[in-house]
Structure formats: C-alpha cells, structure tokens
C-alpha positions, -999 to +999 in steps of 0.1 A: +349-627-060+334-594-050+338-560-066+317-537-087+325-511-113+313-477-102+292-459-129+291-422-122+262-399-133+269-370-157+267-345-128+295-362-108+320-371-136+342-340-130+343-346-093+350-383-097+378-375-122+394-351-097+391-376-069+408-404-090+435-380-100+443-373-063+443-411-057+468-416-086+491-389-072+490-406-038+501-439-054+539-445-053+538-456-089+527-421-099+548-399-075+563-369-092+555-380-127+545-356-156+509-346-158+506-365-191+512-398-173+485-390-148+460-380-175+468-411-195+463-434-165+431-415-156+416-424-189+421-462-185+417-470-148+386-487-135+375-480-099+364-511-080+349-515-045+352-546-023+338-555+011+357-570+040+363-607+032+360-603-006+388-620-027+404-594-049+430-616-065+432-654-064+464-675-065+470-693-099+443-673-117+454-654-148+467-620-140+455-594-164+454-563-142+471-547-112+453-528-084+463-495-069+448-495-033+432-461-025+412-471+006+415-499+031+439-528+038+443-563+022+460-595+033+483-614+010+486-652+014+500-681-006+493-718-005+524-740-009+527-773-027+520-791+005+486-772+007+498-752+037+487-716+037+511-689+047+502-652+052+528-631+034+517-598+049+492-570+047+492-541+023+477-507+032+465-480+010+482-464-009+497-497-021+499-519-051+489-555-056+489-578-086+519-563-104+539-595-104+516-614-127+510-583-149+547-578-154+555-615-159+524-623-180+516-654-159+494-665-131+488-649-097+514-659-072+492-652-042+457-646-030+447-611-019+417-607+004+401-574+017+405-571+055+383-539+055+362-523+029+386-516+000+386-493-030+411-498-058+420-484-092+424-514-116+449-510-144+451-536-172+484-550-185+480-535-220+474-500-207+501-503-181+527-513-207+518-483-228+522-460-198+556-475-189+568-471-225+557-435-228+566-423-193+600-435-179+593-418-146+566-444-139+590-472-149+615-457-125+590-457-096+581-493-104+618-503-103+623-486-069+592-503-055+604-537-067+639-531-052+623-522-019+603-554-019+634-575-027+652-558+002+623-565+025+623-602+014+660-605+021+655-590+056+627-615+061+647-645+050+675-635+074+651-630+103+632-662+097+665-681+094+676-671+128+649-682+152+612-677+161+620-647+183+637-629+154+609-639+130+582-626+153+601-594+159+604-588+122+567-595+115+556-571+143+580-543+134+572-545+097+535-543+103+540-514+128+560-494+102+533-501+076+506-488+099+526-457+108+532-449+071+495-454+064+486-431+093+465-457+110+452-447+144+471-465+172+496-481+149+512-500+178+480-521+182+484-548+156+453-568+146+470-602+149+454-632+166+475-662+176+463-680+145+474-651+123+509-651+138+512-689+133+502-684+096+528-657+091+558-676+104+546-712+098+552-722+134+532-742+160+509-727+186+531-739+214+562-723+199+545-690+192+530-689+228+564-696+243+582-668+224+553-644+230+556-650+267+593-643+265+588-610+246+560-600+271+584-607+300+609-583+284+582-556+283+584-554+245+547-561+239+515-575+253+489-597+237+453-607+244+451-634+218+434-612+193+457-582+191+494-575+198+503-541+214+539-530+209+551-514+241+587-507+227+588-509+189+624-498+189+635-524+214+616-551+194+634-541+162+667-545+180+659-582+187+665-592+151+697-572+149+710-586+181+702-622+170+720-616+137+751-601+155+753-631+178+759-653+147+789-631+135 
C-alpha cells in the first residue's frame, strides 16, 4: 500500500494549515459547520499522498480511519464470494471513502485504488466519533451523505434489474454527473474501456458490445474501446426511465 505522511517545515506550517482548512470546507462532511468543528478536525487529520495505482483501502482489512479526498479520483471495487471482482464506481474529490468500516467498527467492505495521483485527509475513528458527538452539524451532513448513497444504490438496483441497456445507461450517466460536479474537463468523455464496463455490470463482452452498438446507433454515445463519449447525456438518462415505464 502506498502513501506517505507529509511533514511540513516550520516555515510552511501556517500555509499548510490554511490549505487543509480550505480542503475541509470543500468536503461535504464539513459544509456549513461551526468554525470549532473545522478547527477540531484540523488538529487531528493526517494528510496522505498516493500515486496512481496505489491501494488506499483494502477489502477485509480492519477499518480504523476514513479518507476525505482533496485531489484526484479513486476506483471502488469489491470481490464477491465467488472471487469475481465488480467495480462499484469511482469517487472524485471532494469525496469520502472508508466511512462504512469506521462507523460499523468492522472490516473494509471494498478495495479503493487511486486512478490518478491522490491526496487525502485521513481521520481516525476515535477522533471522528468525538467530532460527531460535539458537532451535530457534521453528524447531519454524514446522515445526508449516507441517505444519498442509499438512494443511488436503489436506483442502481432498479436499473440493473431491468436489462443491460438500462444498466449501462445508469453507469454512464452517473459517472457523467460525477465528473460535471467535480468540474473535470470534458466530463462527457468517460475513461471506460470495454473491460471496465464489463466489470461494472458483471456482463459478458459479447453482451456489452451488442448493447453498445445499439446505443451508438441511437446517436447517444460513441466508443473507441478505451473511452466512451456521451453525445446526448439527457437522452441516455431517459433510457433507464423509459425501460422502467415499460414495466408498469
């Protein structure tokens, strides 16, 4: 596992503290919270840096800390009982990973790998619990974040339960919205190879290729095998809705 603690010199401590404070404010967990909550978190966070390809969190390992992503993007994946790996999705900064094990006090439910160079602010369980007890606004933000994730998972289950076309449309539009929110240049160009897509929806290459050709024929997207470019994100999002309506 990669990652190194940054040790600042005396002359840069004030600048580093200000930069970390800005990063905390950018994190959804600390949106619109009292200054005291920010200052308390500032005293206990640890900045870590990872290179592309480094494992940040590993499935089934003990989860003692969560990470606030301040730079970069990571990929979350999980290996099932049948030793089949499925990509759960990507998380862009500012995002949070590792909170499930920290809250539940158990093992990591997924593996998180850096897709680009990544910077995080690591927050240990004991410190996080203290902050939650003392600052209800942080607890409220956490609750909202978890509700949003449950809603997304419900939408995903519905889409994946319809057919491959709806599943692919859901995957593409979700990633597109993430990239727009993260202000990624050319958010419509998704860094997804055919193998990546197969890993996300647990489907065969033949099935993925067939459905991709159909979506390309509808002028919704185009693919070169390494990236998927969305030509009509709105139209693609309607695919899942139309499939759901057809079952009513």
